[in-house]
N, CA, C and O atoms as CSV, one atom per row, in Angstrom:
chain,resi,resn,atom,element,x,y,z
A,1,MET,N,N,35.314,155.548,84.189
A,1,MET,CA,C,34.542,154.654,83.345
A,1,MET,C,C,35.295,154.389,82.043
A,1,MET,O,O,35.410,153.241,81.614
A,2,GLU,N,N,35.806,155.443,81.416
A,2,GLU,CA,C,36.506,155.275,80.151
A,2,GLU,C,C,37.788,154.490,80.343
A,2,GLU,O,O,38.171,153.708,79.472
A,3,GLY,N,N,38.460,154.685,81.472
A,3,GLY,CA,C,39.689,153.951,81.742
A,3,GLY,C,C,39.438,152.466,81.892
A,3,GLY,O,O,40.232,151.656,81.414
A,4,THR,N,N,38.354,152.091,82.544
A,4,THR,CA,C,38.019,150.680,82.717
A,4,THR,C,C,37.741,150.022,81.377
A,4,THR,O,O,38.153,148.886,81.143
A,5,ARG,N,N,37.056,150.715,80.512
A,5,ARG,CA,C,36.747,150.179,79.178
A,5,ARG,C,C,38.027,149.958,78.383
A,5,ARG,O,O,38.191,148.921,77.740
A,6,LEU,N,N,38.928,150.927,78.425
A,6,LEU,CA,C,40.191,150.793,77.700
A,6,LEU,C,C,41.032,149.649,78.260
A,6,LEU,O,O,41.694,148.936,77.505
A,7,LEU,N,N,41.008,149.474,79.564
A,7,LEU,CA,C,41.756,148.364,80.168
A,7,LEU,C,C,41.184,147.017,79.742
A,7,LEU,O,O,41.936,146.082,79.467
A,8,ARG,N,N,39.863,146.913,79.686
A,8,ARG,CA,C,39.238,145.657,79.241
A,8,ARG,C,C,39.567,145.350,77.800
A,8,ARG,O,O,39.855,144.203,77.459
A,9,ILE,N,N,39.528,146.357,76.951
A,9,ILE,CA,C,39.865,146.158,75.542
A,9,ILE,C,C,41.333,145.792,75.406
A,9,ILE,O,O,41.686,144.937,74.593
A,10,GLY,N,N,42.192,146.429,76.193
A,10,GLY,CA,C,43.613,146.098,76.178
A,10,GLY,C,C,43.878,144.664,76.587
A,10,GLY,O,O,44.707,143.989,75.975
A,11,ARG,N,N,43.190,144.187,77.611
A,11,ARG,CA,C,43.348,142.792,78.043
A,11,ARG,C,C,42.839,141.819,76.978
A,11,ARG,O,O,43.445,140.772,76.751
A,12,LEU,N,N,41.740,142.161,76.337
A,12,LEU,CA,C,41.211,141.317,75.259
A,12,LEU,C,C,42.208,141.219,74.112
A,12,LEU,O,O,42.484,140.129,73.611
A,13,LEU,N,N,42.746,142.367,73.700
A,13,LEU,CA,C,43.725,142.369,72.616
A,13,LEU,C,C,44.993,141.615,73.014
A,13,LEU,O,O,45.574,140.899,72.198
A,14,GLN,N,N,45.419,141.773,74.259
A,14,GLN,CA,C,46.614,141.079,74.735
A,14,GLN,C,C,46.436,139.568,74.666
A,14,GLN,O,O,47.341,138.853,74.235
A,15,LYS,N,N,45.287,139.085,75.083
A,15,LYS,CA,C,45.018,137.647,75.054
A,15,LYS,C,C,44.976,137.121,73.625
A,15,LYS,O,O,45.586,136.095,73.322
A,16,GLU,N,N,44.272,137.807,72.762
A,16,GLU,CA,C,44.107,137.328,71.383
A,16,GLU,C,C,45.406,137.419,70.581
A,16,GLU,O,O,45.723,136.505,69.821
A,17,ILE,N,N,46.155,138.503,70.739
A,17,ILE,CA,C,47.432,138.614,70.035
A,17,ILE,C,C,48.412,137.567,70.554
A,17,ILE,O,O,49.191,137.003,69.785
A,18,GLY,N,N,48.371,137.309,71.856
A,18,GLY,CA,C,49.210,136.252,72.421
A,18,GLY,C,C,48.878,134.884,71.842
A,18,GLY,O,O,49.778,134.088,71.575
A,19,ASP,N,N,47.597,134.607,71.647
A,19,ASP,CA,C,47.184,133.345,71.028
A,19,ASP,C,C,47.653,133.253,69.573
A,19,ASP,O,O,48.065,132.188,69.112
A,20,ILE,N,N,47.588,134.373,68.860
A,20,ILE,CA,C,48.060,134.392,67.469
A,20,ILE,C,C,49.546,134.072,67.415
A,20,ILE,O,O,49.977,133.259,66.597
A,21,PHE,N,N,50.330,134.702,68.278
A,21,PHE,CA,C,51.773,134.444,68.283
A,21,PHE,C,C,52.094,133.036,68.755
A,21,PHE,O,O,53.074,132.447,68.298
A,22,LEU,N,N,51.300,132.485,69.652
A,22,LEU,CA,C,51.510,131.114,70.106
A,22,LEU,C,C,51.334,130.138,68.952
A,22,LEU,O,O,52.129,129.211,68.795
A,23,GLN,N,N,50.297,130.340,68.144
A,23,GLN,CA,C,50.081,129.469,66.988
A,23,GLN,C,C,51.171,129.626,65.942
A,23,GLN,O,O,51.588,128.644,65.327
A,24,GLU,N,N,51.636,130.850,65.735
A,24,GLU,CA,C,52.653,131.095,64.708
A,24,GLU,C,C,54.026,130.561,65.115
A,24,GLU,O,O,54.799,130.145,64.252
A,25,THR,N,N,54.339,130.563,66.397
A,25,THR,CA,C,55.680,130.151,66.832
A,25,THR,C,C,55.767,128.668,67.167
A,25,THR,O,O,56.841,128.189,67.532
A,26,ARG,N,N,54.686,127.940,67.055
A,26,ARG,CA,C,54.756,126.495,67.316
A,26,ARG,C,C,55.700,125.796,66.352
A,26,ARG,O,O,56.378,124.842,66.732
A,27,ALA,N,N,55.750,126.259,65.112
A,27,ALA,CA,C,56.630,125.647,64.113
A,27,ALA,C,C,58.093,125.992,64.356
A,27,ALA,O,O,58.983,125.256,63.931
A,28,MET,N,N,58.346,127.095,65.031
A,28,MET,CA,C,59.721,127.533,65.294
A,28,MET,C,C,60.167,126.990,66.649
A,28,MET,O,O,59.669,127.422,67.689
A,29,GLN,N,N,61.089,126.059,66.637
A,29,GLN,CA,C,61.560,125.454,67.878
A,29,GLN,C,C,62.449,126.428,68.647
A,29,GLN,O,O,63.325,127.067,68.063
A,30,GLY,N,N,62.229,126.540,69.940
A,30,GLY,CA,C,63.079,127.349,70.791
A,30,GLY,C,C,62.790,128.837,70.772
A,30,GLY,O,O,63.594,129.617,71.282
A,31,VAL,N,N,61.673,129.255,70.201
A,31,VAL,CA,C,61.321,130.679,70.157
A,31,VAL,C,C,60.008,130.870,70.904
A,31,VAL,O,O,59.043,130.138,70.689
A,32,LEU,N,N,59.989,131.864,71.782
A,32,LEU,CA,C,58.792,132.170,72.551
A,32,LEU,C,C,58.531,133.667,72.462
A,32,LEU,O,O,59.396,134.480,72.784
A,33,ILE,N,N,57.340,134.016,72.027
A,33,ILE,CA,C,56.926,135.421,71.951
A,33,ILE,C,C,55.708,135.577,72.852
A,33,ILE,O,O,54.688,134.914,72.663
A,34,SER,N,N,55.834,136.470,73.837
A,34,SER,CA,C,54.698,136.731,74.710
A,34,SER,C,C,54.373,138.219,74.680
A,34,SER,O,O,55.254,139.059,74.496
A,35,VAL,N,N,53.115,138.524,74.860
A,35,VAL,CA,C,52.649,139.903,74.865
A,35,VAL,C,C,52.622,140.356,76.320
A,35,VAL,O,O,51.813,139.879,77.116
A,36,SER,N,N,53.516,141.282,76.654
A,36,SER,CA,C,53.601,141.705,78.053
A,36,SER,C,C,52.603,142.807,78.398
A,36,SER,O,O,52.142,142.885,79.537
A,37,ALA,N,N,52.263,143.665,77.424
A,37,ALA,CA,C,51.286,144.726,77.693
A,37,ALA,C,C,50.708,145.243,76.384
A,37,ALA,O,O,51.341,145.174,75.331
A,38,VAL,N,N,49.498,145.758,76.479
A,38,VAL,CA,C,48.853,146.428,75.340
A,38,VAL,C,C,48.250,147.719,75.871
A,38,VAL,O,O,47.471,147.704,76.824
A,39,ARG,N,N,48.607,148.820,75.258
A,39,ARG,CA,C,48.071,150.116,75.631
A,39,ARG,C,C,47.261,150.646,74.453
A,39,ARG,O,O,47.773,150.798,73.344
A,40,VAL,N,N,45.982,150.925,74.718
A,40,VAL,CA,C,45.058,151.345,73.667
A,40,VAL,C,C,44.811,152.848,73.819
A,40,VAL,O,O,44.610,153.340,74.930
A,41,SER,N,N,44.826,153.572,72.698
A,41,SER,CA,C,44.546,155.009,72.744
A,41,SER,C,C,43.068,155.237,73.074
A,41,SER,O,O,42.244,154.331,72.948
A,42,ALA,N,N,42.757,156.439,73.490
A,42,ALA,CA,C,41.400,156.756,73.940
A,42,ALA,C,C,40.359,156.612,72.840
A,42,ALA,O,O,39.209,156.269,73.114
A,43,ASP,N,N,40.756,156.874,71.586
A,43,ASP,CA,C,39.797,156.754,70.487
A,43,ASP,C,C,39.838,155.379,69.814
A,43,ASP,O,O,39.209,155.188,68.773
A,44,LEU,N,N,40.557,154.435,70.384
A,44,LEU,CA,C,40.676,153.055,69.900
A,44,LEU,C,C,41.280,152.968,68.498
A,44,LEU,O,O,41.020,152.005,67.776
A,45,SER,N,N,42.068,153.944,68.111
A,45,SER,CA,C,42.647,153.908,66.773
A,45,SER,C,C,44.018,153.251,66.754
A,45,SER,O,O,44.429,152.724,65.720
A,46,VAL,N,N,44.738,153.271,67.877
A,46,VAL,CA,C,46.093,152.723,67.932
A,46,VAL,C,C,46.229,151.873,69.183
A,46,VAL,O,O,45.796,152.257,70.269
A,47,ALA,N,N,46.843,150.705,69.004
A,47,ALA,CA,C,47.175,149.843,70.140
A,47,ALA,C,C,48.682,149.607,70.113
A,47,ALA,O,O,49.220,149.081,69.139
A,48,LYS,N,N,49.353,149.997,71.185
A,48,LYS,CA,C,50.784,149.757,71.316
A,48,LYS,C,C,50.961,148.412,71.998
A,48,LYS,O,O,50.516,148.213,73.129
A,49,VAL,N,N,51.612,147.492,71.304
A,49,VAL,CA,C,51.775,146.125,71.794
A,49,VAL,C,C,53.240,145.931,72.172
A,49,VAL,O,O,54.132,146.111,71.343
A,50,TYR,N,N,53.482,145.562,73.434
A,50,TYR,CA,C,54.833,145.339,73.925
A,50,TYR,C,C,55.095,143.839,73.980
A,50,TYR,O,O,54.373,143.095,74.644
A,51,LEU,N,N,56.137,143.403,73.273
A,51,LEU,CA,C,56.452,141.983,73.142
A,51,LEU,C,C,57.709,141.632,73.918
A,51,LEU,O,O,58.683,142.384,73.935
A,52,SER,N,N,57.666,140.483,74.553
A,52,SER,CA,C,58.839,139.904,75.186
A,52,SER,C,C,59.218,138.678,74.365
A,52,SER,O,O,58.421,137.751,74.219
A,53,ILE,N,N,60.435,138.675,73.829
A,53,ILE,CA,C,60.858,137.623,72.904
A,53,ILE,C,C,62.020,136.857,73.522
A,53,ILE,O,O,63.000,137.451,73.972
A,54,PHE,N,N,61.899,135.541,73.538
A,54,PHE,CA,C,62.974,134.671,74.018
A,54,PHE,C,C,63.384,133.752,72.889
A,54,PHE,O,O,62.494,133.170,72.268
A,55,PRO,N,N,64.607,133.576,72.580
A,55,PRO,CA,C,65.829,134.141,73.155
A,55,PRO,C,C,66.054,135.575,72.686
A,55,PRO,O,O,65.624,135.957,71.598
A,56,SER,N,N,66.723,136.355,73.508
A,56,SER,CA,C,66.886,137.788,73.240
A,56,SER,C,C,67.761,138.092,72.032
A,56,SER,O,O,67.640,139.164,71.440
A,57,ASP,N,N,68.639,137.169,71.658
A,57,ASP,CA,C,69.518,137.460,70.521
A,57,ASP,C,C,68.761,137.475,69.192
A,57,ASP,O,O,69.237,138.059,68.219
A,58,LYS,N,N,67.594,136.843,69.142
A,58,LYS,CA,C,66.771,136.852,67.925
A,58,LYS,C,C,65.682,137.920,67.971
A,58,LYS,O,O,64.877,138.022,67.045
A,59,ALA,N,N,65.651,138.703,69.021
A,59,ALA,CA,C,64.537,139.624,69.250
A,59,ALA,C,C,64.401,140.668,68.147
A,59,ALA,O,O,63.297,140.896,67.653
A,60,ASN,N,N,65.494,141.302,67.754
A,60,ASN,CA,C,65.392,142.364,66.744
A,60,ASN,C,C,64.962,141.820,65.391
A,60,ASN,O,O,64.163,142.449,64.697
A,61,ASP,N,N,65.483,140.653,65.008
A,61,ASP,CA,C,65.088,140.059,63.725
A,61,ASP,C,C,63.609,139.688,63.719
A,61,ASP,O,O,62.901,139.944,62.745
A,62,LEU,N,N,63.144,139.079,64.822
A,62,LEU,CA,C,61.734,138.698,64.900
A,62,LEU,C,C,60.825,139.920,64.947
A,62,LEU,O,O,59.741,139.915,64.363
A,63,LEU,N,N,61.264,140.965,65.642
A,63,LEU,CA,C,60.455,142.176,65.718
A,63,LEU,C,C,60.310,142.820,64.337
A,63,LEU,O,O,59.227,143.294,63.995
A,64,GLU,N,N,61.359,142.844,63.556
A,64,GLU,CA,C,61.273,143.375,62.197
A,64,GLU,C,C,60.346,142.522,61.326
A,64,GLU,O,O,59.592,143.055,60.513
A,65,SER,N,N,60.405,141.211,61.498
A,65,SER,CA,C,59.517,140.326,60.758
A,65,SER,C,C,58.057,140.568,61.143
A,65,SER,O,O,57.170,140.567,60.290
A,66,ILE,N,N,57.826,140.772,62.426
A,66,ILE,CA,C,56.464,141.050,62.899
A,66,ILE,C,C,55.972,142.375,62.339
A,66,ILE,O,O,54.823,142.489,61.909
A,67,ARG,N,N,56.845,143.374,62.345
A,67,ARG,CA,C,56.445,144.690,61.832
A,67,ARG,C,C,56.127,144.653,60.332
A,67,ARG,O,O,55.262,145.395,59.867
A,68,THR,N,N,56.818,143.796,59.576
A,68,THR,CA,C,56.505,143.707,58.150
A,68,THR,C,C,55.199,142.962,57.899
A,68,THR,O,O,54.556,143.172,56.870
A,69,ASN,N,N,54.801,142.097,58.823
A,69,ASN,CA,C,53.567,141.318,58.673
A,69,ASN,C,C,52.426,141.852,59.531
A,69,ASN,O,O,51.511,141.102,59.872
A,70,VAL,N,N,52.465,143.123,59.881
A,70,VAL,CA,C,51.470,143.686,60.788
A,70,VAL,C,C,50.063,143.649,60.191
A,70,VAL,O,O,49.090,143.536,60.936
A,71,LYS,N,N,49.934,143.740,58.878
A,71,LYS,CA,C,48.603,143.720,58.262
A,71,LYS,C,C,47.936,142.359,58.415
A,71,LYS,O,O,46.739,142.285,58.692
A,72,SER,N,N,48.696,141.283,58.237
A,72,SER,CA,C,48.100,139.958,58.386
A,72,SER,C,C,47.774,139.661,59.848
A,72,SER,O,O,46.791,138.978,60.136
A,73,ILE,N,N,48.585,140.166,60.766
A,73,ILE,CA,C,48.303,139.980,62.190
A,73,ILE,C,C,47.036,140.733,62.567
A,73,ILE,O,O,46.206,140.219,63.316
A,74,ARG,N,N,46.884,141.944,62.055
A,74,ARG,CA,C,45.687,142.732,62.340
A,74,ARG,C,C,44.446,142.060,61.751
A,74,ARG,O,O,43.380,142.071,62.367
A,75,PHE,N,N,44.584,141.476,60.558
A,75,PHE,CA,C,43.460,140.768,59.951
A,75,PHE,C,C,43.056,139.569,60.809
A,75,PHE,O,O,41.869,139.363,61.064
A,76,ASP,N,N,44.038,138.775,61.257
A,76,ASP,CA,C,43.735,137.633,62.123
A,76,ASP,C,C,43.075,138.083,63.418
A,76,ASP,O,O,42.143,137.443,63.905
A,77,LEU,N,N,43.562,139.185,63.971
A,77,LEU,CA,C,42.964,139.732,65.192
A,77,LEU,C,C,41.522,140.162,64.936
A,77,LEU,O,O,40.643,139.930,65.767
A,78,GLY,N,N,41.286,140.782,63.797
A,78,GLY,CA,C,39.928,141.198,63.447
A,78,GLY,C,C,38.975,140.034,63.309
A,78,GLY,O,O,37.807,140.140,63.684
A,79,GLN,N,N,39.457,138.920,62.776
A,79,GLN,CA,C,38.625,137.730,62.663
A,79,GLN,C,C,38.258,137.173,64.034
A,79,GLN,O,O,37.176,136.614,64.211
A,80,ARG,N,N,39.154,137.325,65.000
A,80,ARG,CA,C,38.913,136.779,66.335
A,80,ARG,C,C,37.988,137.656,67.181
A,80,ARG,O,O,37.166,137.132,67.933
A,81,VAL,N,N,38.108,138.976,67.069
A,81,VAL,CA,C,37.363,139.870,67.963
A,81,VAL,C,C,36.262,140.654,67.237
A,81,VAL,O,O,35.792,141.669,67.750
A,82,ARG,N,N,35.859,140.207,66.081
A,82,ARG,CA,C,34.891,140.976,65.302
A,82,ARG,C,C,33.529,141.091,65.984
A,82,ARG,O,O,32.778,142.023,65.695
A,83,THR,N,N,33.199,140.171,66.877
A,83,THR,CA,C,31.916,140.278,67.567
A,83,THR,C,C,31.999,141.182,68.794
A,83,THR,O,O,30.973,141.648,69.290
A,84,GLN,N,N,33.222,141.433,69.290
A,84,GLN,CA,C,33.364,142.250,70.501
A,84,GLN,C,C,33.751,143.693,70.208
A,84,GLN,O,O,33.398,144.596,70.966
A,85,LEU,N,N,34.475,143.917,69.113
A,85,LEU,CA,C,34.922,145.264,68.775
A,85,LEU,C,C,34.418,145.648,67.390
A,85,LEU,O,O,34.435,144.842,66.461
A,86,ARG,N,N,33.980,146.864,67.274
A,86,ARG,CA,C,33.532,147.358,65.983
A,86,ARG,C,C,34.715,147.832,65.145
A,86,ARG,O,O,34.744,147.642,63.929
A,87,LYS,N,N,35.678,148.445,65.803
A,87,LYS,CA,C,36.845,149.007,65.112
A,87,LYS,C,C,38.104,148.311,65.633
A,87,LYS,O,O,38.349,148.284,66.839
A,88,ILE,N,N,38.891,147.755,64.729
A,88,ILE,CA,C,40.137,147.094,65.097
A,88,ILE,C,C,41.253,148.139,65.031
A,88,ILE,O,O,41.463,148.740,63.978
A,89,PRO,N,N,41.964,148.364,66.122
A,89,PRO,CA,C,42.989,149.408,66.121
A,89,PRO,C,C,44.212,149.033,65.287
A,89,PRO,O,O,44.491,147.857,65.053
A,90,GLU,N,N,44.928,150.062,64.847
A,90,GLU,CA,C,46.220,149.845,64.189
A,90,GLU,C,C,47.184,149.317,65.249
A,90,GLU,O,O,47.182,149.790,66.385
A,91,LEU,N,N,48.002,148.345,64.879
A,91,LEU,CA,C,48.922,147.734,65.827
A,91,LEU,C,C,50.326,148.283,65.612
A,91,LEU,O,O,50.829,148.329,64.489
A,92,VAL,N,N,50.944,148.696,66.708
A,92,VAL,CA,C,52.330,149.160,66.695
A,92,VAL,C,C,53.075,148.295,67.693
A,92,VAL,O,O,52.714,148.247,68.869
A,93,PHE,N,N,54.117,147.608,67.229
A,93,PHE,CA,C,54.832,146.660,68.077
A,93,PHE,C,C,56.123,147.263,68.604
A,93,PHE,O,O,56.870,147.915,67.876
A,94,TYR,N,N,56.368,147.027,69.899
A,94,TYR,CA,C,57.584,147.472,70.570
A,94,TYR,C,C,58.195,146.286,71.297
A,94,TYR,O,O,57.498,145.337,71.657
A,95,LEU,N,N,59.495,146.349,71.507
A,95,LEU,CA,C,60.201,145.307,72.230
A,95,LEU,C,C,60.224,145.655,73.709
A,95,LEU,O,O,60.658,146.744,74.086
A,96,ASP,N,N,59.760,144.741,74.544
A,96,ASP,CA,C,59.786,144.927,75.985
A,96,ASP,C,C,61.013,144.212,76.527
A,96,ASP,O,O,61.036,142.983,76.606
A,97,ASP,N,N,62.023,144.971,76.897
A,97,ASP,CA,C,63.266,144.379,77.367
A,97,ASP,C,C,63.398,144.443,78.889
A,97,ASP,O,O,64.513,144.416,79.409
A,98,SER,N,N,62.301,144.525,79.592
A,98,SER,CA,C,62.352,144.624,81.043
A,98,SER,C,C,62.899,143.348,81.682
A,98,SER,O,O,63.548,143.416,82.725
A,99,LEU,N,N,62.647,142.181,81.071
A,99,LEU,CA,C,63.179,140.941,81.636
A,99,LEU,C,C,64.703,140.898,81.528
A,99,LEU,O,O,65.373,140.413,82.441
A,100,ASP,N,N,65.255,141.397,80.427
A,100,ASP,CA,C,66.707,141.472,80.286
A,100,ASP,C,C,67.296,142.438,81.308
A,100,ASP,O,O,68.369,142.192,81.859
A,101,TYR,N,N,66.597,143.522,81.555
A,101,TYR,CA,C,67.047,144.502,82.534
A,101,TYR,C,C,67.064,143.895,83.938
A,101,TYR,O,O,68.010,144.106,84.697
A,102,ILE,N,N,66.014,143.142,84.280
A,102,ILE,CA,C,65.939,142.494,85.594
A,102,ILE,C,C,67.051,141.456,85.741
A,102,ILE,O,O,67.672,141.351,86.798
A,103,GLU,N,N,67.296,140.697,84.682
A,103,GLU,CA,C,68.366,139.697,84.715
A,103,GLU,C,C,69.729,140.357,84.893
A,103,GLU,O,O,70.583,139.839,85.613
A,104,ASN,N,N,69.933,141.486,84.247
A,104,ASN,CA,C,71.186,142.212,84.388
A,104,ASN,C,C,71.366,142.722,85.816
A,104,ASN,O,O,72.464,142.638,86.366
A,105,ILE,N,N,70.318,143.241,86.412
A,105,ILE,CA,C,70.383,143.703,87.803
A,105,ILE,C,C,70.687,142.551,88.743
A,105,ILE,O,O,71.494,142.698,89.661
A,106,ASP,N,N,70.044,141.389,88.523
A,106,ASP,CA,C,70.319,140.213,89.361
A,106,ASP,C,C,71.772,139.779,89.247
A,106,ASP,O,O,72.398,139.439,90.252
A,107,ASN,N,N,72.314,139.788,88.039
A,107,ASN,CA,C,73.720,139.414,87.851
A,107,ASN,C,C,74.651,140.397,88.547
A,107,ASN,O,O,75.662,139.992,89.121
A,108,LEU,N,N,74.323,141.675,88.503
A,108,LEU,CA,C,75.149,142.676,89.164
A,108,LEU,C,C,75.098,142.540,90.678
A,108,LEU,O,O,76.097,142.765,91.361
A,109,LEU,N,N,73.943,142.174,91.199
A,109,LEU,CA,C,73.810,142.014,92.664
A,109,LEU,C,C,74.510,140.747,93.177
A,109,LEU,O,O,74.925,140.698,94.335
A,110,LYS,N,N,74.640,139.739,92.335
A,110,LYS,CA,C,75.307,138.500,92.750
A,110,LYS,C,C,76.803,138.669,92.878
A,110,LYS,O,O,77.452,137.910,93.598
A,111,LYS,N,N,77.367,139.657,92.190
A,111,LYS,CA,C,78.820,139.862,92.227
A,111,LYS,C,C,79.307,140.474,93.497
A,111,LYS,O,O,80.508,140.697,93.654
């Protein structure tokens, strides 16, 4: 039961954070930030957000920018989900490089 609740909250946060990043990156041409996964702790105090950033060469710079603006992102998230969640978790952002790993494996197999 508790696992299902955490999964639902994780999906809600993933959708809303993805919408926030979609609105923020519209002004930046050629940059795409997608939320690949959100893992919420059992007490809802921390949400680990895994981001996939395209193009990969700008990923570290964008991730640092996101980490410095985490308070404003959390505030925007709170405005969106305030009717569904009582407590907005702290957001911790990580880079999800699984797509780069898959691309590297595909390139190695083609050789």
